N, C-alpha and C positions, 0 to 999 in steps of 0.2 A: 504494498500500499503506500508505504514512504517513498520508496521507489519510484513508483507511477506518477505521485504526485508532485515530489521535488526534484525529478530529473527528467523523466520521458516526457512530461506535459511540456515544459518548458523548452527542450530540445526540439520537440516537433513543432511548437509554434515558431520557434526560432528556424527552422528548417524551412517553414512555409514562407517565413518572410523574405529569407534568402533567395528562394526561388522567384518569388515574386518579383522582388527588387532584380534579378537577373534578367526575367522575361521582359518588364518595363524596358530596362536598360538596351536590352537586344532590339525591341520595338522602336523606343525613340532613335536609335542610331540608325536603322532603316536598313541595315546590310544584309539581314536573314529573316524574313518573316517566317518561312518554317521553323527555324529554331524558336523564335519567340511563341510561335504557336504550340509548339512540343513543350515548353517550359511552362507555358499557362496550363496546359492540360495536365503535366505533374503536378500543379500547384493545386488543383483541384482535387487530385486523387491525395494529396500528401495533407489538404485541409480537411478531408472525409476521415483521414486516420486521426488527424489531431482532435477533432471533434469526438471520435470514437474514445479516445484516450482519456478525454476531459470528461466525458459522460461515465466512464469507468471509475474514474478518480473520485466523482460525486458519488456515486453508488457506493462505491465501497468505504466512503467517509461517514456516509450515513448509515450504512450496515453495523458499522463499528460502534 
């Protein structure tokens, strides 16, 4: 439980933020639209994973 709420949730949120910034940076530079689109798709998947981890942390915190 502690591992989930203290380490995995912030790490997953930070990963989503980094992929978002990389996708936006690639989009604004305008060099490779396919890479930007791929990064944004990865962001959606990582965002889903982060939400699942957050919901699990909330569930286990309420159960304890």
